Structure formats: C-alpha cells, structure tokens
N, C-alpha and C positions, 0 to 999 in steps of 0.2 A: 358581550352576550351574543350567543350564536342564534342564527335564524333557522327555520326549518330547511331552507335551501342549503345552508351550510352543512346541516346535519346529513342531508341526503347525499350531497357531493362528498362529504367526508367518509360516509359509509362506502361509497363506490371506490374511493381511493384506497381505503383499508382492504377491500376485497381484492383489488388489483395489486396490492402491496407496493404502492407508489405514493409519493408525497405530492405537495402542490407543485404546479408547473413553474419552471424557472421564469425569471422576468422576460428573457428573450422569447421563450415559447409563448408566454402569456400575451406579449405584445403582438406576436404573429397571429395568434388566434383571434384577438380582438380586431385586428386589421382585416382579417378574412371575413369575419362576421359583419363588420361595418360596411364592407365593400359591396355586398349584395350582387355578386357576380351572376350574370345571366347564363342560363344553360342554352343548349341548342334549341332554337325556336323554329318550328316548321314554317317554311316559306308560304304555305297555303294560307296562313293568317297574317304573317308579318308583312307580306308584300301587298296587302289589300288596303284600299282606302276606306273611308267611313262607311259608304254605302255597301262596299263589298264585305266588310266585317259584319254588317247587319244581316246581309243575305246568308253569309256562312253560318252565323249563329242560328238563324231560323231553320236552315236546312239540317244542321247537326242536332238541334234540339228536337225537331220533329222526327228525326230518325230513331230516337230513343223513347218514343211514346210521350213526349211532352207536347201539350197543345199550346198553341200560340195565337193570341188574338191581338190584332193591331188596331189601335185607336188613335185619334188625333191629339187629344190632350187629356189631362187628368180629370177634367170635368165629365168625361165619358165613362169613367171607371164604374160608377154605380149601375149604369145601364148594362155594361158588359158583365158585371158580376151577377146581376139578376138574370140575364140571359143564360149564362153558363150554369147557374144553379138549377134553373128550370130545365135546361137540356139534359142535365145529368140526374134529374129527379131527386135533387137534394133539398133539404129544408132551407128556407129563406132566412137563415141566421148564421152569423159568422163572428169570430173573434178577430179583431184588428189590432195590429201592433201599435202601441202608444208612442210611435216615433213622430217627431215634429214634421217630417216630410209628408206625412199622410193627413195632417190636420186640415188641409185645404180641400179635401174630397167632399163634394156636396152630397152627402148621403141622404139629405132631406128630399132629393129628387125621387127617391124610391122609398116611400114611407113603409112599405110592406117588409123591407129588409130590417131584421133585428140585428143591431150592431152593438158589440161590447168591446171596449178597449182594455187591453191588459194581456197577461200571459195566458197560455192555453191550459185548459184543465182536461181531465180524462173524458168528460162528456162532450167536449167540443168536436164537431164534425168537420168544420171548415175554418181555415185560418187565412188571413191576408197579411202579407209582410212586404216591406220594401226590400230592395237588393242593393248591395254595394257595387257590383259589376256583373256583366255578362261576358263570359270567355268565349270568343268566336271560335277558337281552335277546336273545342269539343262540345260547344253548346251547353256550357256549364254555368250555373249561377253561383256567385260568390256572396255569401251572407255573413255578416259580422254580428256577434252578440253585443249586447249593451243594455242600458236601462230602458231604452225604447224599443229594443228588438230582442226579446227573450228567445233563447234557443228552443224552448218548448213549443213555440209556434211552428217550428220547422219539422217536428217529429210526431207530436201527439195526434193532431187531427188527421183524419183519413184523406182529406183533400186540402192541398196547399196551393193558394193563389199568390203569385209574386208579381209585384209591380216593378217593371224595368223600363227605364227611359232610354231612348236611342243613344243619347250621349254617354251612357254608362257602358256601352259595348266596347270592349277592348280586344286586342288581337290574341294575346297569350296570357298564360298564368303569371308570367313575370310582370306584365303590365298591370294585372290586377293587384299584385303585391305592392307594386310601386304606388298605385292609387291609395292603397290602405296606409302605407307609410306617410304619404302626403297629408293624410288626415291627422296624423300625429304630430305635425309640425306646429309652430306657433301660429295662432289665428287661422285654423283650418276652415275650409268652406263648410257650410252647414249641409253636408250630405248625409244620407241615411247610413246608420251604423257607426256614427261618431261616438267615441267613448271619452269621457272626461273623469278620470279617477285621480286621486292624489298620486304624485310622482314618488318614485322610490325604487331601489334596486338598480341593476345594470341598465335595463331598458329606459328607465326614467331619470337617468343621471343628469341629463341636460335640461331637467325641469319641464320636459314636454309630456303630454298625456301618454299613458301606457297603451300598448296594443290591446285589442279586445281579448277577452279570456278565450273566446272560441271563434274560429272562422270555419264555416261550413261550405264545402264545395259540393254542389248538388247537380248531378247529371241525370235527368229523367226521374221517374217515380222509383220508389223503393222496390227492390226485387231481389230474389234469390233463386238459385237453381240447385240447392244442396240436396233436395229430396228427389231422387230418380232423375236428376238433370232436367226437371220440368220447371219452367219459369213460373214463379208465384209473385204477384204484385202485392205490395203492402205488408211485407214480412217485417221490416225493421223501421218503417215510417209510412208516409202517405202513399196511397196507391194511385193517386191522381196528382199531377203537377200541371198547373195552368199558368202561363205567363201572359200577363196583360201589359203590352208594350205601348208606350206613349212616345210620340214625337213625329216630326215631319218625315224622317227617313223611313218610318214604317209604312206610311201611306202609299209610297211608290211600290212597295213589295205587296201590299194587300190587293192591288189591282191585278196582280199576276195570278194565274191559276195554280192550284197545288202541283199539277204536272209540270208546269214551267218552273216552279220554285225547286222541284226535286232535281232538275238538271243542274242546279248550282252546287249540288253535293260533290265535294272534291273526290277524285279517285285516289284513295289512299289505301294502305293495307286494311283499314277498318271498313272500307267500302270498295272492293276491287271491281274492275270492269267485268261486266257479265260475259259468260262463256257463250259460245254459239248455241242458239236455241233456248237460252235462258233469259228471263227478264231480270230487272233490278232486284226484285224480292228474292228470286231464286239464287242470286249471286251473293247474298249476304253470308258472312262467315261468323262463327262465334268470336266475340271480341270483348275484352274486359272494358266495359264502359260504365261509368257511374256506379250504381249499386250492385251490378251483377253482370250476367252474360246475355248477349243477344242470341236468340235461338237460331240455329241453322235451319234453313228451309229448303227442302228438296223440290226442284221444279217438277210440275206435273207432266206426265208423258202425253204426247198427242194421241188422239183416239186410234189412229192407224197403227200405233206401236204397242197398244195395250194387249191385243189378242192377235199377234202375228203368227200365222201357221209356220211350221218348220220348213225350211227350204229343201227342195229335192236335190240330192247330190248329183253332180254332173257325171255322166257315163264316160266322158272323155278323160277324166283323171285316172291314173293307175290305181287299181285296188278298190275303186268305188263300185257300189252295187246300187243300181236304180231299181225302185219298186216296179213290179209288173203293172201293166195297165189294169184298171179296175174291172174291165169286162173280159179278161183273158181266162182261159181254162186253168192256168197255173194259180191265178188269184183265187178262183173258186175252190181249188183243191186246198190251198193254204187256209182258207176260211173254214172248210169242213174239218181239217185237222185241228185247228184252234178250238173249234166248238167241241170236238171229242175230248181233247186234252183237258179242257176246263170243265167239262160236264160232270 
C-alpha cells in the first residue's frame, strides 16, 4: 500500500522520466543527508565565547527593530510583561503557549494581567512563547512547533513576546539545527519546542521522535517593502517583537548603555563602516534581513552646506569671466538692460 509521500515522489519521477535511484545512488544520498555537513560559518559568531555571543545577539536583534529586555530570572517575567504592555499602550491580556517550560512563571504576582493558555485566535493582540534557540549570527529566534508551541502564536497576534534564556544563544544556524536534532534523540532534555509523536517514515526509522512539523526562523518584526519600496511593519505577522531574556549573562549587558552596546555590532556587509561625515545610521545599506529590507537612510547635510552660494570663478584661469563689482558702471548698465528686456 503506497503512502502519500510515495505518490508525490512517484509523480515527480514520472515527470522527470526516470525511475527509482539505484542502490549505490540511494546509499550516497542517505549518507549525505545523515552527515549534516556544516556550511561556511562567519567567524564573527563562531569565534566568540558565551558572553560574546550574547552581546552579538542583542546588537543584531536591536538593529532590526527587535526590543530586548534583560531580566535576572523567570520570576521577573510577569513584571516585565506588564511594563512592556503599559509602555506600548496595549491591553493587559495575552495568550501564553501551553508549553511546560512556561509553567513556573508566577503570573499571580500581576493579578491585573489576564492570561489564557492555548493557541492564538484572531482576536488575540499579544502572545508569549518560549524559544528553542537564539542565533547570534543574525539576531534570529528559532521557534519549533509542537503541542505546547502552536505556530499560530508566532503569526496571528500583533505583538509577539518571546522568552529566551542566555544558555539558548548559539553562534550560528548550524548550531541551532544541532540543538534541534539533539532534542530528537533518546531521553532528550525537557527544553521548549520538544515534540513527541509516533515514529514512522525515514526520519523516525530509529524509533526516535520525529522533527517538528514547522521551524520558524524570526529576525525582527514582520515587514515588507513591496509597495513603493516603503517599509510597512505587520504585513505578514506581528508588528512588534519583544524578547524577554533571562540569565546571568544578560545582567552584565544590561548595565551597559545602548550607545556602548551598539559598538559591539560587527562591521560586516550588513553594517559597513560609516563614511566620512556620516554616522552609523547614515551608513546603513539595504540588506535582506528577516522579513524584508532595511531602509537606506541618507545622512543630513550640515547647515553650512544646505544654502551654499555659487563660487566666483577665478580670473586667473584661461577663458574665465569674473562678474564686475556690484558698484561699477558696467554692472548698473547690465541691470538696466535686464530690466528693459524683461519688462
């Protein structure tokens, strides 16, 4: 009895006019898929320690309009959520992912917050979810779907709050995928995003849990520049992305000013060094990050250069004509001739 997967692959083979792969080719393909070979990983993330990865994640996330709040422990989450909702003038109600990693949050400390556990509905304005990992390379959040982490929480509400622990920040995308695969081994650690479905098919041939149905890589709020190249937030998902980060590694960063944290942003093609006379904002270039494009910003001209009078041409250069002095008879004659010709 054929499965839907076999039907789909069979249709592709018929369209390509080819049969099933030979045993040697099949073994080579399975070996390549099982090896999980790593691509080129930028040194800006791979060469950093834990503290450096955390600093890089914060800098890259804030560069794409993600707000980051640093707290000491999970018990401070209710206070931070209440503060953020009040600062953004949002209702004091939110839908929280029914994941076991969020069960220990003491919501009773903020009785005015209305909490509902479950998947997001069309009327929900704010959601709170755990995260599987934070990618320091680009300030990206890695979220896995599952019974406790429905994907609707990542897209339907207008505001998305994500809980990220300092130990979940990894250097690159490859490290994030390695972490996800580790959750699929026997007796995985109870981390957010773990999925336990009946095994079956190629991925579950070794009787280990299958990979999640969906893995969302989120860099900044939802945005698009399709209409007249103007950035619009909230086109395909939340217009606000707020990361609540827990752990000792975050407290050291929180004591630094935003200006000091911005200096940790690596000088890469996504953030080239400023030109002469330009600040960091003026040096930003359009770059494909997350949901869309970063707008290019033209630096403002100094006041002295906005209304600069034309320079007088030097009489020393051949063929140059210098205007006569304003009080000379020739200038008065030219003025009279101009008034007659235009009158």
